[in-house]
C-alpha positions as CSV (number, residue, x, y, z in Angstrom):
1,X,-27.7,51.2,147.9
2,X,-24.9,53.3,147.5
3,X,-23.6,55.5,150.5
4,X,-21.1,58.5,150.1
5,X,-19.6,57.2,153.3
6,X,-20.4,55.3,156.2
7,X,-20.8,58.7,158.9
8,X,-21.2,55.9,161.9
9,X,-17.6,54.8,162.6
10,X,-17.9,51.0,164.4
11,X,-16.0,50.2,167.2
12,X,-12.3,49.5,166.9
13,X,-12.4,51.4,163.2
14,X,-9.7,54.3,162.7
15,X,-11.1,57.7,161.5
16,X,-10.2,59.2,158.0
17,X,-9.8,62.7,159.3
18,X,-7.4,61.3,161.4
19,X,-5.1,59.9,158.7
20,X,-1.5,60.8,159.2
21,X,1.5,60.7,156.6
22,X,4.8,61.3,156.9
23,X,5.9,65.2,156.0
24,X,9.6,64.0,155.4
25,X,8.8,61.6,152.1
26,X,8.7,62.5,148.7
27,X,6.6,60.0,147.7
28,X,3.5,61.0,145.5
29,X,1.1,58.7,147.8
30,X,1.4,61.3,151.1
31,X,0.6,64.2,149.0
32,X,-2.4,62.6,147.6
33,X,-3.5,61.7,151.3
34,X,-3.1,65.4,152.4
35,X,-5.4,66.4,149.1
36,X,-7.9,63.7,149.8
37,X,-8.2,64.9,153.3
38,X,-8.8,68.4,152.2
39,X,-11.6,67.5,150.3
40,X,-13.3,65.2,152.8
41,X,-13.0,67.6,155.9
42,X,-14.0,70.6,153.7
43,X,-17.9,71.1,154.1
44,X,-18.1,73.2,150.6
45,X,-16.4,70.3,148.7
46,X,-16.9,67.4,150.1
47,X,-20.9,68.1,149.2
48,X,-20.1,69.7,145.8
49,X,-17.8,66.4,145.5
50,X,-20.5,63.9,146.4
51,X,-23.4,65.7,145.1
52,X,-21.2,65.2,141.5
53,X,-20.9,61.1,142.2
54,X,-24.4,60.5,143.3
55,X,-25.5,62.3,140.0
56,X,-23.1,59.7,138.1
57,X,-22.8,56.7,140.3
58,X,-26.6,56.3,141.6
59,X,-29.2,58.3,139.0
60,X,-32.1,56.2,138.5
61,X,-31.0,53.8,141.4
62,X,-33.1,52.3,144.3
63,X,-32.2,53.2,147.2
64,X,-32.7,49.7,148.7
65,X,-31.1,46.5,148.5
66,X,-27.5,45.2,149.4
67,X,-24.9,48.1,150.0
68,X,-22.5,48.4,147.2
69,X,-19.0,50.6,147.3
70,X,-19.0,53.9,149.1
71,X,-18.5,56.7,146.5
72,X,-15.7,58.1,148.9
73,X,-13.9,54.4,148.5
74,X,-14.5,54.8,144.6
75,X,-13.1,58.2,144.3
76,X,-9.8,57.3,146.4
77,X,-9.2,54.5,144.4
78,X,-9.5,56.2,141.1
79,X,-7.4,58.4,142.1
80,X,-4.5,56.5,143.8
81,X,-4.5,54.3,140.9
82,X,-3.5,57.6,138.5
83,X,-1.4,59.1,141.1
84,X,0.9,56.0,141.8
85,X,0.7,54.9,137.9
86,X,-0.3,51.4,139.0
87,X,-2.1,48.3,137.8
88,X,-5.4,47.0,138.9
89,X,-3.5,44.4,140.6
90,X,-0.9,46.5,143.0
91,X,-4.2,48.3,143.6
92,X,-5.6,45.9,144.6
93,X,-2.6,44.6,146.9
94,X,-2.4,48.2,148.7
95,X,-6.3,48.2,149.3
96,X,-5.7,45.3,151.7
97,X,-2.0,45.4,153.2
98,X,-1.3,49.3,153.1
99,X,-2.8,50.7,156.6
100,X,-2.7,54.6,155.0
101,X,-4.7,53.7,152.1
102,X,-7.1,51.8,154.5
103,X,-7.3,54.4,156.9
104,X,-8.1,56.9,154.2
105,X,-10.6,54.7,152.7
106,X,-12.5,53.8,156.3
107,X,-11.6,50.5,156.5
108,X,-8.7,49.7,158.8
109,X,-9.6,48.8,162.0
110,X,-7.1,48.7,165.2
111,X,-5.3,45.6,166.1
112,X,-8.0,42.7,167.9
113,X,-11.0,43.6,165.4
114,X,-12.2,41.6,162.1
115,X,-10.2,43.0,159.3
116,X,-12.3,44.1,155.5
117,X,-11.0,42.5,152.7
118,X,-11.4,44.5,149.2
119,X,-12.1,41.8,146.1
120,X,-9.9,42.6,143.3
121,X,-13.1,42.8,140.4
122,X,-15.1,45.0,143.0
123,X,-12.2,47.5,142.9
124,X,-12.0,47.0,139.1
125,X,-15.6,47.1,138.3
126,X,-16.3,50.0,140.7
127,X,-13.9,52.3,139.3
128,X,-14.8,52.0,135.8
129,X,-18.1,53.6,137.1
130,X,-17.2,57.1,136.7
131,X,-17.2,58.5,133.1
132,X,-15.6,61.5,131.6
133,X,-18.0,63.7,131.9
134,X,-18.7,63.6,135.6
135,X,-14.9,63.8,135.8
136,X,-14.8,67.2,134.3
137,X,-17.1,68.5,136.8
138,X,-15.2,67.0,139.5
139,X,-12.1,68.6,138.1
140,X,-13.2,71.7,138.3
141,X,-14.3,71.2,141.8
142,X,-10.4,70.0,142.5
143,X,-9.2,73.4,140.6
144,X,-11.7,75.6,142.6
145,X,-10.3,74.0,145.7
146,X,-6.7,74.0,144.2
147,X,-7.2,77.8,144.1
148,X,-8.5,78.3,147.7
149,X,-5.0,76.3,148.7
150,X,-2.8,78.6,146.7
151,X,-4.1,81.9,148.2
152,X,-6.2,83.0,144.6
153,X,-8.2,85.6,145.5
154,X,-11.9,85.5,143.7
155,X,-11.2,88.8,141.7
156,X,-7.7,87.7,141.2
157,X,-7.2,87.0,137.1
158,X,-5.3,83.5,135.7
159,X,-2.9,83.8,133.6
160,X,-3.2,80.7,131.4
161,X,-1.2,78.9,129.1
162,X,-2.8,76.2,126.7
163,X,-0.2,73.2,124.8
164,X,-1.3,69.7,123.7
165,X,0.2,66.6,123.5
166,X,-0.3,62.9,122.2
167,X,-1.7,60.5,124.9
168,X,-0.2,57.1,123.9
169,X,-3.1,54.2,123.1
170,X,-1.5,50.7,124.4
171,X,-0.9,49.1,120.6
172,X,2.3,48.2,119.1
173,X,3.3,50.0,115.9
174,X,1.2,48.9,112.9
175,X,1.7,47.8,109.5
176,X,-0.5,46.2,107.3
177,X,1.0,42.5,107.2
178,X,1.0,42.7,111.0
179,X,-2.6,44.1,111.5
180,X,-3.4,41.0,109.0
181,X,-2.1,38.6,110.9
182,X,-3.7,40.4,114.2
183,X,-6.7,39.8,112.8
184,X,-6.2,36.3,111.4
185,X,-5.0,35.2,114.9
186,X,-7.9,36.6,116.3
187,X,-10.4,35.1,113.8
188,X,-8.9,31.5,115.2
189,X,-9.2,32.1,118.2
190,X,-13.1,32.7,118.3
191,X,-13.3,30.0,116.0
192,X,-11.8,27.9,118.6
193,X,-14.1,28.9,121.2
194,X,-16.9,28.1,119.0
195,X,-15.7,24.8,118.7
196,X,-15.2,24.3,122.5
197,X,-18.7,25.2,122.5
198,X,-20.1,23.5,119.5
199,X,-19.4,20.7,117.4
200,X,-18.3,22.5,114.5
201,X,-16.5,20.5,111.6
202,X,-13.4,20.9,108.9
203,X,-11.3,22.6,111.7
204,X,-9.2,19.7,112.6
205,X,-6.2,21.5,111.5
206,X,-6.4,24.7,112.9
207,X,-3.1,25.0,115.0
208,X,-1.6,24.3,111.5
209,X,-3.1,27.7,110.5
210,X,-1.9,29.7,113.2
211,X,1.8,28.5,112.8
212,X,1.8,29.0,109.1
213,X,0.2,32.6,109.2
214,X,2.9,33.5,112.1
215,X,5.4,32.2,110.3
216,X,4.9,33.9,107.3
217,X,4.2,37.2,108.7
218,X,7.5,37.1,110.0
219,X,9.1,36.4,106.6
220,X,7.2,39.4,104.9
221,X,8.9,41.2,108.3
222,X,12.4,40.3,107.3
223,X,11.5,40.8,103.2
224,X,12.5,44.3,103.1
225,X,16.6,43.0,103.0
226,X,15.6,40.9,100.2
227,X,15.6,41.5,96.5
228,X,12.2,43.3,95.1
229,X,11.7,40.2,93.3
230,X,11.9,37.8,96.5
231,X,9.8,40.5,98.5
232,X,7.2,39.8,96.2
233,X,6.7,36.0,96.1
234,X,7.0,36.0,99.7
235,X,4.2,38.5,99.8
236,X,1.8,36.7,97.6
237,X,2.5,33.5,99.3
238,X,1.3,35.2,102.8
239,X,-1.6,37.0,100.7
240,X,-2.8,33.3,99.4
241,X,-2.5,31.9,102.6
242,X,-4.9,34.5,104.4
243,X,-7.2,34.5,101.2
244,X,-7.9,30.7,102.0
245,X,-8.2,31.3,105.6
246,X,-11.1,34.3,105.0
247,X,-13.3,31.9,102.9
248,X,-12.6,29.2,105.1
249,X,-14.0,31.6,107.9
250,X,-16.8,32.7,105.5
251,X,-17.9,29.5,104.9
252,X,-18.0,28.7,108.5
253,X,-19.6,31.9,109.9
254,X,-22.9,31.0,108.1
255,X,-22.8,27.6,110.0
256,X,-22.5,29.2,113.3
257,X,-25.3,28.0,115.8
258,X,-26.6,31.0,118.0
259,X,-28.4,29.5,121.1
260,X,-27.4,31.9,123.7
261,X,-26.0,35.2,124.2
262,X,-22.3,33.6,124.4
263,X,-23.1,32.7,120.7
264,X,-23.8,36.2,119.7
265,X,-21.0,37.4,121.3
266,X,-18.7,34.7,119.1
267,X,-20.2,35.5,116.0
268,X,-20.2,39.1,116.4
269,X,-16.5,39.2,117.1
270,X,-15.9,36.8,114.6
271,X,-17.6,38.9,112.1
272,X,-15.8,42.1,113.1
273,X,-12.4,40.4,112.5
274,X,-13.2,38.3,109.2
275,X,-14.3,42.0,108.1
276,X,-10.4,43.5,109.3
277,X,-8.9,40.4,107.9
278,X,-10.2,41.0,104.4
279,X,-9.6,44.8,104.5
280,X,-5.7,44.2,105.6
281,X,-5.5,41.4,102.9
282,X,-6.6,44.0,100.4
283,X,-4.6,47.0,101.2
284,X,-1.4,44.3,101.3
285,X,-2.3,43.8,97.9
286,X,-2.9,46.9,96.9
287,X,0.7,48.4,98.5
288,X,2.9,45.7,97.4
289,X,1.8,43.8,94.5
290,X,0.1,46.5,92.5
291,X,2.1,49.6,94.0
292,X,-0.7,51.5,94.8
293,X,-0.1,54.7,97.4
294,X,-3.0,54.1,100.2
295,X,-4.4,56.9,101.3
296,X,-4.3,57.6,104.5
297,X,-7.6,58.1,105.5
298,X,-8.2,54.5,104.6
299,X,-5.5,53.1,107.1
300,X,-6.1,51.3,110.4
301,X,-3.6,51.8,113.3
302,X,-5.1,48.9,115.5
303,X,-8.1,46.6,114.9
304,X,-8.2,46.6,118.8
305,X,-8.1,50.6,119.6
306,X,-9.4,51.4,116.5
307,X,-9.4,55.0,117.6
308,X,-6.0,55.6,117.5
309,X,-4.3,58.2,115.2
310,X,-0.6,58.3,113.4
311,X,0.8,62.0,114.7
312,X,3.5,63.1,113.5
313,X,4.6,66.8,115.1
314,X,7.7,67.1,113.3
315,X,9.9,65.6,116.7
316,X,12.9,63.8,116.1
317,X,12.4,61.3,118.8
318,X,9.7,60.0,118.8
319,X,8.9,61.0,114.9
320,X,5.5,59.1,114.9
321,X,3.0,59.0,118.1
322,X,-0.3,56.5,118.0
323,X,-2.9,57.7,120.3
324,X,-5.1,60.6,120.4
325,X,-4.3,64.4,121.0
326,X,-5.1,66.1,124.4
327,X,-5.3,69.7,125.0
328,X,-4.6,71.1,128.2
329,X,-5.0,74.4,129.6
330,X,-3.0,75.5,132.8
331,X,-2.7,78.7,135.1
332,X,-0.3,80.5,137.2
333,X,-0.8,77.6,139.8
334,X,0.3,74.6,137.3
335,X,-3.0,74.0,137.9
336,X,-4.9,72.2,134.7
337,X,-8.2,73.9,134.9
338,X,-9.3,72.9,131.1
339,X,-8.9,69.4,129.3
340,X,-10.0,67.9,126.3
341,X,-9.7,65.0,123.8
342,X,-9.5,66.6,119.8
343,X,-11.2,64.8,118.0
344,X,-9.2,64.3,114.2
345,X,-8.8,68.3,114.8
346,X,-6.0,70.4,114.6
347,X,-4.9,73.0,117.2
348,X,-6.0,75.9,115.5
349,X,-9.0,74.6,114.9
350,X,-9.8,74.3,118.4
351,X,-9.2,77.6,119.6
352,X,-13.2,78.9,119.6
353,X,-14.8,75.9,121.7
354,X,-11.9,76.3,124.2
355,X,-12.4,80.0,124.4
356,X,-16.0,79.2,125.2
357,X,-15.4,76.8,128.1
358,X,-13.0,79.3,129.4
359,X,-14.4,82.2,129.4
360,X,-18.0,80.9,130.6
361,X,-15.9,79.9,133.7
362,X,-12.7,82.3,134.8
363,X,-11.5,85.8,134.7
364,X,-8.3,86.1,132.4
365,X,-5.5,88.3,132.6
366,X,-3.1,86.8,130.1
367,X,-3.0,83.7,127.7
368,X,-0.5,81.9,125.6
369,X,-0.4,79.8,123.1
370,X,2.5,78.3,120.5
371,X,2.3,79.1,117.0
372,X,0.5,75.8,116.3
373,X,-3.3,77.7,117.5
374,X,-2.2,81.1,115.3
375,X,-5.0,81.6,112.2
376,X,-5.9,85.4,112.1
377,X,-9.5,84.6,113.3
378,X,-8.1,83.1,116.4
379,X,-6.3,86.0,117.1
380,X,-9.1,88.7,116.8
381,X,-11.3,86.5,118.3
382,X,-9.4,86.1,121.5
383,X,-8.2,90.0,121.4
384,X,-11.6,90.7,122.3
385,X,-11.1,89.5,125.8
386,X,-8.0,88.7,126.3
387,X,-6.0,91.8,126.9
388,X,-2.7,90.1,127.0
389,X,-2.9,87.6,124.4
390,X,0.5,85.8,123.5
391,X,-0.5,84.0,120.2
392,X,3.0,83.7,117.5
393,X,2.2,84.1,113.9
394,X,3.2,81.7,111.7
395,X,6.1,82.5,109.1
396,X,7.1,86.2,108.3
397,X,5.8,89.0,110.0
398,X,5.1,92.5,108.8
399,X,6.2,95.7,110.9
400,X,2.8,96.0,112.8
401,X,3.7,92.0,113.9
402,X,7.0,92.6,114.6
403,X,6.7,95.7,116.8
404,X,3.6,93.8,119.0
405,X,5.7,90.2,119.2
406,X,8.9,92.0,120.4
407,X,7.0,94.3,123.6
408,X,8.6,93.5,126.8
409,X,5.3,92.3,127.8
410,X,4.6,89.8,124.5
411,X,8.5,88.2,125.4
412,X,7.9,88.0,129.2
413,X,4.8,86.1,128.5
414,X,6.3,83.9,125.7
415,X,9.2,83.0,127.7
416,X,6.7,81.7,130.4
417,X,4.7,79.4,128.3
418,X,7.4,76.8,128.7
419,X,6.1,76.2,132.0
420,X,3.1,73.9,130.4
421,X,5.6,72.1,129.0
422,X,6.7,70.8,132.4
423,X,3.0,70.1,133.5
424,X,2.7,68.0,130.5
425,X,5.8,66.0,131.7
426,X,4.6,65.7,135.0
427,X,1.0,64.5,133.6
428,X,3.0,61.6,131.9
429,X,4.2,60.8,136.0
430,X,0.2,60.8,136.8
431,X,-0.3,58.2,133.8
432,X,-0.8,60.2,131.0
433,X,2.3,58.8,128.9
434,X,0.4,55.4,127.8
435,X,-3.6,54.1,128.9
436,X,-3.4,50.6,129.3
437,X,-7.4,50.7,129.4
438,X,-9.3,49.1,126.6
439,X,-11.8,50.8,124.4
440,X,-12.3,54.4,123.6
441,X,-14.6,55.1,126.3
442,X,-12.3,53.9,128.8
443,X,-9.1,56.0,127.0
444,X,-11.6,59.0,127.9
445,X,-12.0,58.1,131.8
446,X,-8.7,57.2,132.2
447,X,-7.4,60.8,130.6
448,X,-9.8,62.6,132.7
449,X,-8.6,60.4,136.1
450,X,-5.5,61.3,135.2
451,X,-5.7,65.1,135.2
452,X,-7.6,64.9,138.0
453,X,-4.7,62.8,139.9
454,X,-2.0,65.6,138.4
455,X,-4.1,68.3,140.7
456,X,-4.8,66.4,143.6
457,X,-0.8,65.5,143.7
458,X,0.0,69.3,143.2
459,X,-2.7,70.8,145.8
460,X,-1.5,68.0,148.0
461,X,2.2,69.1,147.5
462,X,1.6,72.6,148.6
463,X,-0.5,71.4,151.7
464,X,3.0,69.7,152.6
465,X,5.1,72.5,152.2
466,X,2.3,74.5,154.4
467,X,2.2,72.1,157.0
468,X,5.8,72.0,157.1
469,X,6.1,75.8,157.5
470,X,3.6,75.4,160.7
471,X,5.6,72.8,162.0
472,X,8.7,75.1,161.9
473,X,6.9,77.9,163.3
474,X,5.6,75.7,166.5
475,X,9.2,74.8,167.0
476,X,10.4,78.1,166.4
477,X,7.9,79.4,169.3
């Protein structure tokens, strides 16, 4: 059974709404605390937040049994991790030693009372309960609160800017020979697990397989400095060893015992890594020995994070990025009001779905894009709804287009579009430089949490500014 938060404070427990911050601090954490306090103490946003969390975390759950982590604590832990861009290890340490964090969590007590300690795995398991669809709803609540903080009137139209950037996956630079090695070493690792659990024969020299393949992979990596004949010989030797391993693995996999769930897991994982091993043996043979050019759609850029895409955006540094495109839309208050991971699509193909999402929620005054979003159809569609549309055309302009793109209003809004780049840079400090979490579902959750953390931090910065202004007025009086 979970609660929203513990309403009845116990003896010696410090109140969440009394949490104090140092207004002179330039760290991100005090700003987050101010934004969290604003949500907690405002009945409207408090109820909206917890209703959304309950729909996700407590859906179809019985209201009996042992108590789990409060919904408030789950939300605070998730936002703290991304706002500070820290690991779960550091978050665990802060949860048990940082008095301000403990007070905003509702677990800090005065001296002389028994301390509440929170376990590492408890934090990890609970933070991962939040999914990306729930977090999109929570972000809408945060944006609504942010507009209230920034004094936006209900009738005030938004001035939007849309751009996309790559959120990096936590992968190494992929080549067919090092992905072959990844597949081989993971296959060997699962065979070792099977040997420990069951009596499997024929793998007395398993460590030798590992060492030889690793040495050969390094030779292939250095072979670019050698002559073409020597390079082919090194690759042939590497492929022969890998093919022998593949043959041996296939024979062993058929004979693996299946007695419990652990055996099923070992067999399933081993099957996947053998499949990846065979695939990269084929790719390396075709590329080096047969001289083929491998089609892009046949390549895999990570055997672990298979959703990873190869992105080239025409930049000099970095020229290649490995991850997923994230499309963000910000308003004049620099809040991210909409975001979407782009599933193997280009900027100009994402405009229609973006328009449907935005126009159903907000009243828009102006909207700016870069040239990557331009198409004749996109411009005609958005022009029906947006009075001040900035969507520069790719290529040469005709007289009408030249005149349109050199009006005072168009140039003014186009110059202001660069502010979205500043917002994207700030998102990098909230964790969107690289995703450390494993699996595509966790990648999406991590991205959504980072957007929420960015918005809360930005709102907290404004609240801190307002609080400082109040203090100056008091001192002047």
